LUMKE-364469 format. One record per atom (N, C-alpha, C): residue number from 1; atom name; z, y negated, x negated. Coordinates in steps of 0.2 Angstrom, whole numbers, plus 2048, in hexadecimal, padded with zeros to 3 digits. Layout:
# LUMKE-364469
R, rofi, tordren, z, y, x
R, NUM, CA, Z, Y, X
...
//
This chain:
# LUMKE-364469
R, rofi, tordren, z, y, x
R, 1, N, A9F, 16C, 115
R, 1, CA, AA1, 173, 112
R, 1, C, AA4, 176, 118
R, 2, N, AA1, 17D, 117
R, 2, CA, AA4, 182, 11D
R, 2, C, AAA, 185, 11B
R, 3, N, AAD, 189, 120
R, 3, CA, AB3, 18D, 11F
R, 3, C, AB2, 194, 122
R, 4, N, AB4, 19A, 11E
R, 4, CA, AB4, 19F, 121
R, 4, C, ABB, 1A1, 121
R, 5, N, ABD, 1A1, 128
R, 5, CA, AC4, 1A3, 12B
R, 5, C, AC5, 1AB, 12A
R, 6, N, AC9, 1AD, 126
R, 6, CA, ACB, 1B4, 125
R, 6, C, AD1, 1B6, 128
R, 7, N, AD2, 1BC, 12C
R, 7, CA, AD8, 1BF, 12E
R, 7, C, ADC, 1B9, 130
R, 8, N, AE2, 1B8, 130
R, 8, CA, AE7, 1B4, 132
R, 8, C, AE8, 1AE, 12D
R, 9, N, AE4, 1AD, 128
R, 9, CA, AE4, 1A7, 123
R, 9, C, AE1, 1A1, 126
R, 10, N, AE7, 19D, 128
R, 10, CA, AE4, 195, 12C
R, 10, C, AE0, 191, 128
R, 11, N, AE0, 192, 122
R, 11, CA, ADC, 18C, 11D
R, 11, C, AD5, 18F, 11B
R, 12, N, AD5, 196, 11C
R, 12, CA, ACD, 199, 11A
R, 12, C, ACB, 197, 114
R, 13, N, AC5, 199, 112
R, 13, CA, AC1, 199, 10C
R, 13, C, ABB, 194, 10D
R, 14, N, ABC, 18E, 108
R, 14, CA, AB6, 18A, 109
R, 14, C, AB0, 18C, 106
R, 15, N, AAB, 18B, 108
R, 15, CA, AA4, 18E, 106
R, 15, C, A9E, 189, 108
R, 16, N, A9A, 187, 104
R, 16, CA, A95, 181, 107
R, 16, C, A92, 184, 10D
R, 17, N, A8F, 17F, 111
R, 17, CA, A8C, 183, 118
R, 17, C, A87, 186, 116
R, 18, N, A83, 185, 112
R, 18, CA, A7C, 188, 112
R, 18, C, A7E, 18F, 10F
R, 19, N, A82, 190, 10A
R, 19, CA, A85, 196, 108
R, 19, C, A88, 19A, 10E
R, 20, N, A8C, 198, 111
R, 20, CA, A90, 19A, 117
R, 20, C, A8B, 19D, 11C
R, 21, N, A86, 199, 11F
R, 21, CA, A81, 19C, 123
R, 21, C, A7D, 1A2, 121
R, 22, N, A7B, 1A2, 11A
R, 22, CA, A79, 1A8, 118
R, 22, C, A7E, 1AE, 118
R, 23, N, A84, 1AD, 116
R, 23, CA, A89, 1B3, 116
R, 23, C, A8A, 1B5, 11C
R, 24, N, A8B, 1B0, 122
R, 24, CA, A8C, 1B2, 129
R, 24, C, A85, 1B6, 12B
R, 25, N, A80, 1B6, 12A
R, 25, CA, A7B, 1BB, 12C
R, 25, C, A7C, 1C2, 128
R, 26, N, A7D, 1C2, 123
R, 26, CA, A7D, 1C7, 11F
R, 26, C, A84, 1CC, 122
R, 27, N, A8A, 1C8, 122
R, 27, CA, A91, 1CA, 124
R, 27, C, A90, 1CE, 12B
R, 28, N, A8D, 1CA, 12F
R, 28, CA, A8D, 1CC, 137
R, 28, C, A89, 1D1, 138
R, 29, N, A83, 1D2, 134
R, 29, CA, A7F, 1D8, 135
R, 29, C, A83, 1DE, 132
R, 30, N, A87, 1DE, 12D
R, 30, CA, A89, 1E4, 12B
R, 30, C, A8F, 1E5, 12F
R, 31, N, A94, 1E0, 131
R, 31, CA, A98, 1E2, 136
R, 31, C, A97, 1E5, 13D
R, 32, N, A91, 1E2, 13F
R, 32, CA, A8E, 1E6, 146
R, 32, C, A8D, 1ED, 145
R, 33, N, A8B, 1EF, 13E
R, 33, CA, A8A, 1F6, 13D
R, 33, C, A91, 1FB, 13B
R, 34, N, A96, 1F6, 13C
R, 34, CA, A9D, 1FA, 13B
R, 34, C, A9E, 1FB, 133
R, 35, N, A9A, 1F7, 12F
R, 35, CA, A9B, 1F8, 127
R, 35, C, AA1, 1F4, 124
R, 36, N, AA5, 1F7, 120
R, 36, CA, AAA, 1F3, 11D
R, 36, C, AA8, 1F2, 116
R, 37, N, AAA, 1ED, 112
R, 37, CA, AA7, 1E9, 10C
R, 37, C, AAB, 1E4, 10A
R, 38, N, AAB, 1E3, 103
R, 38, CA, AAF, 1DD, 101
R, 38, C, AA9, 1D7, 0FF
R, 39, N, AAC, 1D1, 100
R, 39, CA, AA9, 1CB, 0FF
R, 39, C, AAC, 1C8, 0F9
R, 40, N, AA9, 1C6, 0F3
R, 40, CA, AAC, 1C4, 0ED
R, 40, C, AA9, 1BD, 0EC
R, 41, N, AAC, 1B9, 0E8
R, 41, CA, AA9, 1B3, 0E6
R, 41, C, AAD, 1B0, 0DF
R, 42, N, AAA, 1AB, 0DB
R, 42, CA, AAD, 1A9, 0D6
R, 42, C, AB1, 1A2, 0D8
R, 43, N, AB7, 1A2, 0D7
R, 43, CA, ABB, 19C, 0DA
R, 43, C, ABA, 196, 0D4
R, 44, N, ABB, 191, 0D7
R, 44, CA, AB9, 18A, 0D2
R, 44, C, ABF, 189, 0CE
R, 45, N, ABD, 185, 0C8
R, 45, CA, AC3, 185, 0C4
R, 45, C, AC9, 181, 0C7
R, 46, N, AC8, 17D, 0CC
R, 46, CA, ACC, 178, 0CF
R, 46, C, AD1, 17C, 0D4
R, 47, N, ACF, 183, 0D6
R, 47, CA, AD4, 188, 0D9
R, 47, C, AD6, 18D, 0D4
R, 48, N, AD6, 18D, 0CE
R, 48, CA, AD9, 191, 0C9
R, 48, C, AD3, 196, 0C6
R, 49, N, ACD, 195, 0C8
R, 49, CA, AC7, 199, 0C6
R, 49, C, AC9, 1A1, 0C6
R, 50, N, AC4, 1A5, 0C4
R, 50, CA, AC5, 1AC, 0C4
R, 50, C, AC0, 1AF, 0CB
R, 51, N, AC1, 1B4, 0CD
R, 51, CA, ABE, 1B7, 0D3
R, 51, C, AC3, 1B8, 0D8
R, 52, N, AC0, 1B8, 0DE
R, 52, CA, AC3, 1BA, 0E4
R, 52, C, AC0, 1BE, 0E8
R, 53, N, AC3, 1C4, 0EB
R, 53, CA, ABF, 1C8, 0F0
R, 53, C, AC4, 1C9, 0F7
R, 54, N, AC1, 1CA, 0FB
R, 54, CA, AC4, 1CB, 102
R, 54, C, AC1, 1D2, 104
R, 55, N, AC4, 1D6, 108
R, 55, CA, AC2, 1DC, 10B
R, 55, C, ABF, 1DA, 112
R, 56, N, AB9, 1DB, 115
R, 56, CA, AB6, 1DA, 11B
R, 56, C, AB5, 1E0, 11F
R, 57, N, AB8, 1E0, 125
R, 57, CA, AB7, 1E5, 12A
R, 57, C, AB6, 1E4, 131
R, 58, N, AB3, 1E7, 136
R, 58, CA, AB3, 1E6, 13C
R, 58, C, ABA, 1E3, 140
R, 59, N, ABF, 1E7, 13D
R, 59, CA, AC6, 1E6, 140
R, 59, C, AC9, 1DF, 13E
R, 60, N, AC7, 1DB, 138
R, 60, CA, AC9, 1D6, 136
R, 60, C, AC6, 1D0, 13A
R, 61, N, ACB, 1CC, 13C
R, 61, CA, AC8, 1C5, 13F
R, 61, C, AC5, 1C1, 13B
R, 62, N, ABF, 1BE, 13C
R, 62, CA, ABB, 1BA, 138
R, 62, C, AB7, 1B5, 13B
R, 63, N, AB8, 1AE, 139
R, 63, CA, AB5, 1A9, 13C
R, 63, C, AB0, 1A5, 137
R, 64, N, AAA, 1A2, 13A
R, 64, CA, AA6, 19E, 135
R, 64, C, AA7, 197, 138
R, 65, N, AA8, 192, 133
R, 65, CA, AA8, 18B, 136
R, 65, C, AA4, 187, 131
R, 66, N, A9E, 185, 134
R, 66, CA, A9A, 180, 130
R, 66, C, A9A, 17A, 133
R, 67, N, A9A, 175, 12E
R, 67, CA, A9A, 16D, 12F
R, 67, C, A93, 16C, 132
R, 68, N, A8D, 16F, 12F
R, 68, CA, A86, 16D, 130
R, 68, C, A84, 170, 138
R, 69, N, A83, 16B, 13D
R, 69, CA, A82, 16F, 144
R, 69, C, A7B, 173, 144
R, 70, N, A76, 170, 140
R, 70, CA, A6F, 172, 141
R, 70, C, A6E, 177, 13C
R, 71, N, A6F, 176, 136
R, 71, CA, A6E, 17A, 130
R, 71, C, A66, 17A, 12F
R, 72, N, A64, 17B, 128
R, 72, CA, A5D, 17C, 126
R, 72, C, A5C, 184, 127
R, 73, N, A55, 185, 127
R, 73, CA, A52, 18C, 128
R, 73, C, A56, 190, 122
R, 74, N, A57, 196, 124
R, 74, CA, A5A, 19B, 11F
R, 74, C, A54, 19D, 11A
R, 75, N, A57, 19F, 113
R, 75, CA, A53, 1A1, 10E
R, 75, C, A53, 1AA, 10E
R, 76, N, A4D, 1AC, 111
R, 76, CA, A4D, 1B3, 111
R, 76, C, A4E, 1B8, 10A
R, 77, N, A4D, 1B5, 105
R, 77, CA, A4D, 1B7, 0FE
R, 77, C, A54, 1B7, 0FD
R, 78, N, A57, 1B2, 0FE
R, 78, CA, A5F, 1B3, 0FD
R, 78, C, A63, 1B7, 101
R, 79, N, A61, 1B7, 107
R, 79, CA, A64, 1BC, 10C
R, 79, C, A63, 1C3, 10A
R, 80, N, A5C, 1C4, 107
R, 80, CA, A5C, 1CB, 104
R, 80, C, A60, 1CE, 0FE
R, 81, N, A60, 1C7, 0F9
R, 81, CA, A64, 1C8, 0F4
R, 81, C, A6B, 1C9, 0F5
R, 82, N, A6E, 1C5, 0FA
R, 82, CA, A75, 1C5, 0FC
R, 82, C, A77, 1CE, 0FF
R, 83, N, A71, 1D0, 104
R, 83, CA, A72, 1D6, 106
R, 83, C, A73, 1DC, 101
R, 84, N, A6F, 1DA, 0FC
R, 84, CA, A6E, 1DF, 0F6
R, 84, C, A75, 1E0, 0F3
R, 85, N, A78, 1DA, 0F2
R, 85, CA, A7F, 1DB, 0EF
R, 85, C, A83, 1DE, 0F3
R, 86, N, A83, 1DE, 0FA
R, 86, CA, A88, 1E1, 0FE
R, 86, C, A86, 1E8, 0FF
R, 87, N, A7F, 1EB, 0FE
R, 87, CA, A7E, 1F1, 0FD
R, 87, C, A82, 1F4, 0F8
R, 88, N, A83, 1F1, 0F4
R, 88, CA, A88, 1F5, 0EE
R, 88, C, A8E, 1F4, 0EF
R, 89, N, A91, 1F2, 0F6
R, 89, CA, A98, 1F2, 0F8
R, 89, C, A9B, 1EC, 0F7
R, 90, N, A98, 1E7, 0F4
R, 90, CA, A9C, 1E0, 0F1
R, 90, C, A98, 1DB, 0F3
R, 91, N, A98, 1D7, 0F9
R, 91, CA, A93, 1D1, 0FA
R, 91, C, A96, 1CC, 0F6
R, 92, N, A91, 1CB, 0F2
R, 92, CA, A93, 1C4, 0EC
R, 92, C, A8F, 1BF, 0EE
R, 93, N, A93, 1B9, 0ED
R, 93, CA, A90, 1B2, 0EF
R, 93, C, A8C, 1B0, 0E8
R, 94, N, A85, 1B0, 0E9
R, 94, CA, A81, 1AF, 0E3
R, 94, C, A7D, 1AA, 0E5
R, 95, N, A79, 1A5, 0E0
R, 95, CA, A76, 1A0, 0E1
R, 95, C, A70, 1A1, 0E4
R, 96, N, A6D, 19C, 0E9
R, 96, CA, A68, 19C, 0ED
R, 96, C, A61, 19C, 0E8
R, 97, N, A5E, 1A2, 0E9
R, 97, CA, A58, 1A1, 0E4
R, 97, C, A52, 19B, 0E8
R, 98, N, A4E, 19B, 0E2
R, 98, CA, A48, 195, 0E5
R, 98, C, A42, 19A, 0E8
R, 99, N, A43, 19B, 0EE
R, 99, CA, A3E, 19F, 0F2
R, 99, C, A3C, 19B, 0F8
R, 100, N, A37, 19F, 0FB
R, 100, CA, A35, 19C, 103
R, 100, C, A3B, 19C, 107
R, 101, N, A3D, 198, 10C
R, 101, CA, A41, 199, 110
R, 101, C, A3E, 19D, 116
R, 102, N, A43, 1A0, 11A
R, 102, CA, A40, 1A4, 120
R, 102, C, A3E, 1A0, 126
R, 103, N, A3A, 1A2, 128
R, 103, CA, A37, 19E, 12E
R, 103, C, A33, 1A1, 133
//
């Protein structure tokens, strides 16, 4: 399980490694272009359920911690779909599509 460490929250947001690896590519690409946007996800029932959203901007400290040191190749279709949600101003964690992985 990976962790997205946001601002000064010492606990971070737990996200599975594969999802976090894809989010990292999308988020860092946008932050490099000085874009600001939100990241939203559905909370698990064990944490109270509902939706949670954070504001991402180049000035907010952000760190990605993944447990898997190697990782599998990224799914280009998923990257495109995640980017499309961010194009609308709210990057959403969506399920990985069954598509060819980038290579």
